[in-house]
Structures are given as C-alpha cells and as structure tokens.
C-alpha positions, 0 to 999 in steps of 0.5 A: 497516520491513519490507512484505511482497510483498503489501503493496508490491503492494497499495501500488503500486496504491495509488500508482496510484490505483486503489480499494480494490475494483480493488485486490481485483478486480486482486489476486484477493483480498477487500475485506476482506483488501486494507483488512487490507494497508492497515492493516497498511502504515499501522501499519508506516509510522506514517500515517494515510491514503492519501495519506499512503502516496502521499507515503511511498511516494514519499520511499522510493522517492527515498531508495532504500529501497523499490523 
C-alpha cells in the first residue's frame, strides 16, 4: 500500500475531522479532486468510508507503516 504525498495530506486532514470542502480549501484543490483522492485512498487501504479510514490510519501509525 503506497499512498502518494498528496493522498497522505488528504488522509491526515480527514483524520483531523475536516470535511471534503475544508480539505479542498486547505490544499487549494477542487472538491472533485479531493473526492478522487479519497476514492484512491479507500481503494488502496481496502476500506469503504471515512470512519474506516481513520481507524486504518491509526492502525498503520501504530504499526509504524504510516507516519
């Protein structure tokens, strides 16, 4: 599972509780692009939603596979 640098940024903002619009604004990208990054993240992490993304993020951090 290799996330791009941008996908890491999006995932970290998601974990902080930001909405798609807030992530888009923070990264100066469109909402459509944010959704595309999230779809890619979900596929790579084999998850289906934001809650699972947060859980997976902390599991990977704990395993030191994602920092």
